[in-house]
VEXVODO-383334 format. One line per 5 residues: number of its first residue (from 0); their letters; for each residue x, y, z of N, C-alpha, C. Coordinates in steps of 0.2 Angstrom, whole numbers, plus 5000, padded with zeros to 4 digits. Example, Ala and Ser with C-alpha at 12.3 -4.5 7.8 and 13.67 -1.06 7.14 Angstrom:
0) as) 5066:4972:5039:5062:4978:5039:5066:4984:5039; 5064:4989:5035:5068:4995:5036:5064:5000:5039
***
This chain:
0) xxxxx) 5142:4918:4869:5137:4920:4874:5130:4919:4871; 5126:4915:4874:5119:4914:4871:5114:4920:4873; 5110:4921:4869:5105:4927:4871:5099:4923:4874; 5096:4927:4878:5089:4924:4881:5084:4924:4876; 5080:4919:4875:5074:4919:4871:5068:4923:4875
5) xxxxx) 5065:4927:4871:5059:4930:4874:5053:4927:4871; 5048:4926:4875:5041:4924:4873:5037:4930:4870; 5036:4931:4864:5033:4937:4861:5026:4937:4862; 5023:4931:4864:5016:4930:4865:5014:4933:4872; 5019:4933:4877:5018:4935:4884:5014:4942:4884
10) xxxxx) 5010:4943:4889:5006:4949:4890:5011:4954:4892; 5010:4961:4891:5014:4966:4894:5012:4966:4901; 5017:4968:4905:5016:4969:4913:5011:4974:4914; 5011:4980:4911:5007:4986:4912:5005:4989:4906; 4998:4989:4905:4995:4992:4899:4991:4998:4901
15) xxxxx) 4993:5004:4898:4990:5010:4899:4987:5011:4906; 4991:5010:4911:4988:5012:4917:4984:5007:4921; 4983:5001:4917:4979:4996:4920:4983:4989:4921; 4981:4986:4926:4984:4979:4928:4981:4974:4923; 4986:4970:4921:4983:4964:4917:4980:4959:4922
20) xxxxx) 4976:4954:4919:4973:4949:4923:4978:4945:4927; 4983:4944:4924:4988:4940:4927:4991:4944:4934; 4992:4950:4933:4994:4954:4939:4989:4954:4944; 4983:4955:4942:4977:4955:4947:4977:4949:4951; 4978:4943:4947:4978:4937:4951:4984:4936:4955
25) xxxxx) 4990:4938:4953:4996:4937:4957:4995:4942:4963; 4993:4948:4963:4992:4952:4968:4987:4949:4973; 4981:4947:4971:4976:4944:4975:4979:4938:4979; 4983:4934:4976:4986:4928:4979:4991:4930:4984; 4995:4935:4983:5000:4938:4988:4997:4941:4994
30) xxxxx) 4992:4945:4992:4988:4948:4998:4985:4943:5002; 4982:4938:4999:4979:4932:5004:4984:4929:5008; 4990:4928:5006:4995:4925:5010:4998:4930:5015; 4999:4936:5013:5003:4941:5017:4999:4945:5022; 4992:4946:5021:4988:4950:5025:4982:4947:5028
35) xxxxx) 4980:4949:5034:4973:4948:5036:4969:4954:5035; 4962:4952:5034:4958:4958:5032:4953:4959:5038; 4952:4965:5040:4947:4967:5045:4942:4972:5042; 4936:4970:5043:4930:4974:5041:4929:4980:5046; 4929:4986:5045:4928:4991:5049:4921:4995:5047
40) xxxxx) 4917:4996:5052:4911:4999:5051:4911:5006:5054; 4909:5011:5051:4909:5018:5054:4902:5021:5052; 4900:5026:5056:4893:5029:5054:4894:5033:5048; 4888:5033:5044:4888:5037:5038:4891:5044:5039; 4895:5045:5034:4899:5052:5034:4905:5052:5037
45) xxxxx) 4906:5047:5042:4913:5047:5045:4918:5045:5041; 4917:5040:5036:4922:5038:5032:4925:5044:5028; 4921:5048:5026:4924:5054:5022:4928:5059:5027; 4926:5059:5033:4930:5063:5038:4937:5060:5039; 4937:5053:5040:4943:5049:5041:4948:5050:5035
50) xxxxx) 4945:5049:5029:4949:5050:5023:4952:5056:5022; 4948:5062:5023:4951:5068:5023:4957:5069:5028; 4956:5067:5034:4961:5068:5039:4967:5064:5037; 4967:5058:5034:4972:5054:5032:4976:5058:5026; 4972:5060:5021:4975:5063:5016:4979:5070:5018
55) xxxxx) 4976:5073:5023:4979:5079:5025:4986:5078:5028; 4987:5072:5031:4993:5070:5034:4997:5066:5029; 4995:5065:5023:4999:5062:5018:4999:5054:5018; 4993:5052:5021:4993:5045:5022:4987:5042:5018; 4987:5035:5017:4981:5032:5015:4976:5031:5021
60) xxxxx) 4970:5029:5019:4965:5028:5025:4968:5022:5028; 4970:5017:5025:4973:5011:5028:4979:5012:5032; 4983:5016:5030:4989:5018:5034:4987:5022:5040; 4982:5026:5039:4980:5030:5045:4977:5026:5050; 4973:5021:5048:4970:5016:5053:4975:5012:5056
65) xxxxx) 4979:5009:5053:4985:5005:5056:4989:5009:5060; 4991:5015:5059:4995:5020:5063:4991:5021:5070; 4984:5023:5069:4980:5024:5075:4980:5018:5079; 4979:5012:5077:4979:5006:5081:4985:5005:5084; 4991:5005:5081:4998:5004:5083:4999:5009:5089
70) xxxxx) 4997:5016:5088:4999:5021:5093:4994:5020:5099; 4988:5018:5098:4984:5016:5104:4986:5010:5108; 4988:5005:5105:4991:4999:5108:4997:5001:5112; 5002:5005:5109:5008:5007:5112:5006:5012:5119; 5001:5016:5118:4999:5020:5123:4996:5016:5129
75) xxxxx) 4992:5012:5127:4988:5007:5132:4993:5003:5136; 4999:5001:5133:5004:4997:5136:5009:5001:5139; 5009:5008:5139:5014:5012:5142:5021:5012:5138; 5020:5010:5132:5026:5010:5128:5028:5017:5125; 5034:5020:5126:5036:5026:5124:5041:5025:5118
80) xxx) 5039:5027:5112:5044:5026:5107:5048:5032:5105; 5048:5037:5109:5051:5043:5107:5047:5049:5104; 5041:5047:5102:5037:5052:5099:5033:5057:5104
***
C-alpha cells in the first residue's frame, strides 16, 4: 500500500483564527458564483436597531433581512407555510 505524499510547503488552511490569502480568494470566487449582492440603504442609526433585533432572535443581519423578504413575499402572495 502506497502512502500519500504531502507537500510540506503548502500553507496551513487556518492560521490563528485568520484565513489564508488562498482561502480568501477561494471564498470570494465561490461567493461571486453562488450569490447576488444587493446594496441596502437605511437611515442613520437604523442599522444598529436592525442588528440588535437580529441578534436578539439569534440571526445574522443578513439572515434577518432574507427572512423578512421571504416572509413578506409569502404574505403578499397569500402563501401560508404553517407559521
